[in-house]
N, C-alpha and C positions, 0 to 999 in steps of 0.2 A: 925800507925792506923791499928787494926784489925778487921776483921768481918768473920763471919763462914758460910760456904756454903756447905752443904752435910757432914756435921760433920768435916769440914777441915778449919783451920784457915786459910786466904789467906790475904796477905800484899797488901794494896792499894797504887797506886801510889799518890803523892801528888797532881797532876793535875787530879786526878779522874780514872786512869787506873789501873785496877786490875790485879794480876798474876793468871789468869784463865788458866785452862787446854787447849791445843790446839784442834781444830776442826779438823775432819778427813773427807776425801772424799773415797768414795769405788772404783773409777775407778783405783787409783793407792795409795795404802795403804802406799807408802814412803812419800806421802805429808802429813805436818801439817799446819793448818791455825791459824796464831796468830793475835791479834789485838793489836795494839799499837798506840792508838788515840793521845797519847801525844808525841811519838816518830817519827811517821810517817805522812805526809799530802797527801792529794790528790788535794791541792791548792795551790802548792808552786809558781805559776805563780803570785800570790798575791803581791809576792815581787818585780816584775818588775812594777806593778802597783804603789807599795807604792813609789818606786823610783821616778817614774814619779811624783806622788802627791808631793813628797818632792822637787823635782827640780823646780815645778811650784809654789810652797808654798800654796797649795790648801787648804787642810784640817786644817792646822795649823792655820787658821784664825778663826776656829769655837769657840775657847775659847773666843775671844774677841768680838764675835758677838752674841753668845747665852747668854740668860740670866739663870743663874743657881739658881733655887729658892729653893733648897735643903739647909737644915741647919744641924749642928751638924757634926755627923759622918756617914751621909747618902751618902756622895759623895765620896766612895772607887774609883769609877771609874770615871773619869774627864768626860767633857762635850766633849771635843775632841776625847778621846778614844772610848766613847760610839758612837759618831757621825761616827768614822772610822770604828767601828764594823757594824753598819746600813749600811752604805755606802758599804764596801767591800762584805759584806754578800750578798746584792743584785747583786753585780757584778759577784758574783761567782754562782749565780742561786738561793740563799736561800732567797726567795722573802717576807718572813715573818720572826718573831722572834721566830716561833716554833723550830728552829734549833739551837737557841742561846745556848742551854745548850752543845751540841756536839762541836759547833763551838768554844766556849771559851775555850776548851781543845785543841783545835787543834794548833800545834805549829806555823803555818803560820800565823793564825791570833793573835795568843798572841803577836807575833813580829810586825804585824801590827797595833795593838791597843797601844803596848808600856807599858811603866810605870809599875805598879804592875802585869800587866797581863802577862810578859815576864816570872816572876818566878812561878807565880801562875797560874791564868787563868782569862779570859776576863769575861764579864758580863753574867749572867744568863739570861734565858727566862724572869723571872720576872722582873728582872731589866731593860732588853731592853724594854719590854712592858710598864713600867713606863716611860721610858726615851721619847719614841715616842708619848704615849697618854696622857701625863702629862707635862713634862718639854719641849718637842718642841711643844705642842698643845696651848701653850699661843699666844695672838696676837702678842707681841713682837718678839717671835721666829719663828712664821709661816711668818711673814714679812721678818724676816732676812732669812729664808730659799728660800722664791720666789726671793730674791735679789741675793742669791749667786751665783745662774748661771750666772749672768752678770758679777760679780766681777771675777769670774773664766775665763770667756771668755776675759775679759779685761787684765787679766794676761798673756794670750796666745798671744792676739793681741800687747801687749807691746813687746814681744821678736820676734814676724813675724808681723809686721804692714801690715794691707791689705791696698789694694789701693781703694776697692770697697766693699760694703756690700750688699748683696741681702737678704731681708728679705720676708720669706714664711709662711703665715699664714693659718693654716686649723684646723679644728675641727675634733675629733674621738670619739669613741664610747668605754666605759667601763662597760661591763655587770655587772649587781648588782643582789645579790640574797637574798630573804627574806625582811624583813623591815627594810633596811639600808635608814637613813637620807638622804633625796634629791635623791633618787632614784624614777625614773618616767619612764612611758613608753614612747618612741620615735619612732614615726610613720615611719619615714625615715629609722631608724636602725631595725624597726621591733621587738624590745626587751625592756625589763626593764633595764635602764641603767644610768650611769653618762655620761655628754657630754663634756669632758675636751677640751680646747681650747690650741693651740701651736704656737709658733713662733720659726721657724729655720732660721739659715744663710745659706749661699752656702757651707760651710764646713761641715754642717750636725749637728753643735753646736745647742743646744737647748738654746735659748735665754730667753726664759720665758714661763711658763705654768700657767694654772689655772685650777683647777676642780670646774665643774658647774653642776647643777641638770639636770637631763634627758631631761627635756621637754621644754628646751629653745631654742631659734634659734641659729644657727651656729655664728652669729657675735655679739651675746651678750655679752656685757663687752668687746669689743675689746678694749676700751680705757685703762682700767686696765691691760691689757696684752701689748698691743703694745707701749703707749706711755712711760713707763719706758724705754724700749729699745732705743726708739728714742733719750730720754733725754742722756742716755750714750754715744750716738755717735754725739752729737752736738760738743763736744770740739775735735773730730777727724777730720783729712783733709781727708775724704773718700767721693767717690761718694755714694749715697743713692738710693737703689731700692726697690721695693715692688711688690710681686706678690700675688693674692688671687683668688679663685673661685668665681662662682656667688652668694654665700652667701655674699660676702663682697663688692658687687656692690651697694653701698650707697652714695648719695651726701656728707654726713659729712665725710665719709672715704677720698673722692675724695679732699675735700676741705682741710683736715687736712694734707694730704700728700703732696699736692700742697704747702702749708704753710710753710712746714717743708723742703722743697727743695727735694722731693723725685721724682724719674722716676717712673712710676707703669705701670703696665698691669693686669687688672682685667677682669674675664670672665663677660660677660653683658648677662642677660637672653633675649632670642629672642622675639620680639612682632612683630606686622603686621606692624608698621612703618620703622622697621629695615629691614624686610624682603622685603619691596617694595623698598627700597634703592639699593638693589642688585637684582632686579627682572630679569635682563638680565643674571644673573648667574644661576638662578634657573630653567632655561629651559634646558631639556635634549639636549645635544649635537647632531647636526644632523650627520646621518651614523651610521655604525656597531658600538657597544660598544667595546672598546679596553679590553684586557685582563688585564689592570693595572689601577690603581687608577687615576683619573684625578683631578688636585687641581687647584683651582682659588681663587684669593685674591682680595680685594677691600678695598679702605679706604674713609671714608667719615666723613663730621662734623654732630654732631646729638646732640640734646638737649632733654632730658626728660622732663616732666611737674614738676618734683621735682628739676630738676638742675637750677643753678643760671645763666648759660651760657653754649654755646656749646662746645663739647670737640671732640677729634677724636675716630673714631670707625673702627677697623680693622674687616674685615671679611673673614673667610675662608670656601670655598665652595668644598666640595669632592664628587665626583661621583664613586661609587664602583662597580666593576662588578657584575651583577646580583640582584642589588637594583635598585628600580623604583624610588626612591626619594634621594635627595642628603643629606649628612650630613652638617648642617650648624652651624658654631661658630661665636660667635662675642666677641670682646675683647674692652674695653675702656681703653684709653693710652694717656699718654702725651709724649711718646717717638717719637723722629723725625725719627727713621730709616724706612727703606723700610717694607712693611705691612708682606712679608714673613719673615723678621728677627724678627718682632715683635712676629709674632706667635711662632717662634722658641724659641724666650726668653719665653715667657708664658709657652711654653710645658715644659720647665725645671723645672717648678712648680711639676711636678710629683716626683722629689725627696724627697720632703717633705713626701708623702704618704708612700715613701719607709722607711724614717726615722722613721715614726710613726710605720710601721710595725716592724721594727728591735727593738725599745722599747718594742712593746708587745712581740716578741718572744726571745729575747736575754736577756732583762731587767726584762720582765714580769709585766710591768708597769700598767698592768690592775688587778692585784691582790690586790684589794681594799676592804678588807673583814672586816674593822671594821663597828661598827654600826651606830658611829656618823660621819658626814660629816666632821667635823673638823679634827678628826684623820685620815681620808681618804685622806684629802689636805696634810696632814704631809707627809703620806706615799707616794703620787704622787711625792711630792718636792724631798723626797730621791730617788724615782727611778730616776727623772729627773737629779740630779747630779751623780748618778751611771753611767747613760747613757753617760752623758757628759765626765766623767773620762775616759769610754771605747773609746770614739768617740776621745779624745785626744790621746789615745795610738795609734789608727789607722792612724790619721791624722799627726801626730807629730814623731812618734818613730817606725814605721814599715819599715825595708828595702824595696828595690824595689821589691824583689822577693816575698815577701808576702803582699805588699800594697793594694791587692784586697780583702783582708780577710774580711769576714762580722764580726758585733759583735758577732753574734752567734759562727763562726768559731773561734774567738778570744778565747770566754769562753771555748770551747771544747778542744783547743789545747794549748794556752797559760796558761790560768788560771788553767786547770785541769791537771797539772804536777805533778804526784806521786814524792816524795821525802822521805827520810830518814834523821833524824835529828841526828846528833852526836855532843854531847857536850864536849868540851875541858876546859884546864883551863881558857883561854882568849877569846875563840872563839866558836861560835857555827857553824857548817858546815851543810849546807842543801845538801845532795848528790841526785840531781835531776835525774829522769829519762830522757833518750835521746832517744825519739820516733819522736813525731811530730815536738818538737822544739829541734834540736841540740845544742850542746854548741855554735857553731859559730855564728848561728842566734840569740841566746839569747844574746850574747856578742854584735852583732851589734845592738841589741835593747838598750841594757845598754849606748852604745857609742852613740846613737842619743840622748837619754835623757840627757846624761851628757852634750850635747852641749846646751841644753836647759837652764842650770844654769847660773845665773848671775856671770859675772867674775868681780872681781876688776879692776877699771880702772887703767891702767899702770902708774906709778909714773913719 
């Protein structure tokens, strides 16, 4: 293929790379800058995530779960390939389809997608747009997307069975702009937004999520998010726990958790009766205040007017230096452990807020810029799956020396590895830069991933 530029005929690379004259810099004229988008990648770390994906059998199930409504010759790129392109693009920080044309020529992405993309290129921006807003936006496919996080987590637990599961439920804010369907002003967050709901486990895996309009209560539709997760764990021999903030202090939630055998700790909004029950702790201690925080705990039975029976309530009272009134918190629980340990257990709920922050910063799951609510539902689910794949890498495949890396650090150091691609007769070699992630570390990661593969039973 030929095209003319400044009266010169230039040959085009089959994957879209042209032979253009190099750029020059003035600080040292010996330097030339050439761009080889089909021979060089800045995302060679994708290959480690694809190896993890293959070892756990994650994206390969997409073809059997999603319904492909395309007919004729419109399906050049399969559902699984386009699903991988959507997922890994978000994993690399490309949070929408605007970069699909360039990513489609990237050698790492082409090998991630597989199939025809390896020799040619992956899906274009228009193809990816139709995939996310048309093919995946059907009722059947949206339901499959919402269920897929749980399917993936089950695959991980099949290899590493947990003895207990702690579920943390929390809502968050996703700011909106313009006339987006479902957008509404939320007084708590002080902005126009969506109000998604999330359920995490203690490993940081996102069990399930749902996108909701911005003006609804934090606990609205808790059944649609929590109950499918609980159903999945009914067949497993694990101890079940639940934590939630005061938004989830509702008798129907208590009753459901107790019926399903959960132990729970939920923040309880304070009222006059609760305050009177610990009145002896609300009087300032006699004497000169110390320079450290004084903490007191109490445990008592309490029954609100809307409750069918009494339940245990744990109170924590903190006197801070320089403050005239104490800080008081109440937790309703069916745990039998001492009050101080109940509070310590509940305080671990803060990890869920950290996971949400990582989803916003590393995966950018607040980037929901479509006009239709349904299309944004699809995008949130795709972001959630990308988050889980990144978290699986952190919890399952990182050596001890880097197990503290955040998802943002993983993207910046592991995903963003530059590499030159060299093609041979039978092989393709990615020559990776060795800076943040040296060869030995990358080899350890691949070794831990290999340990996750199912081995045939010995004869």
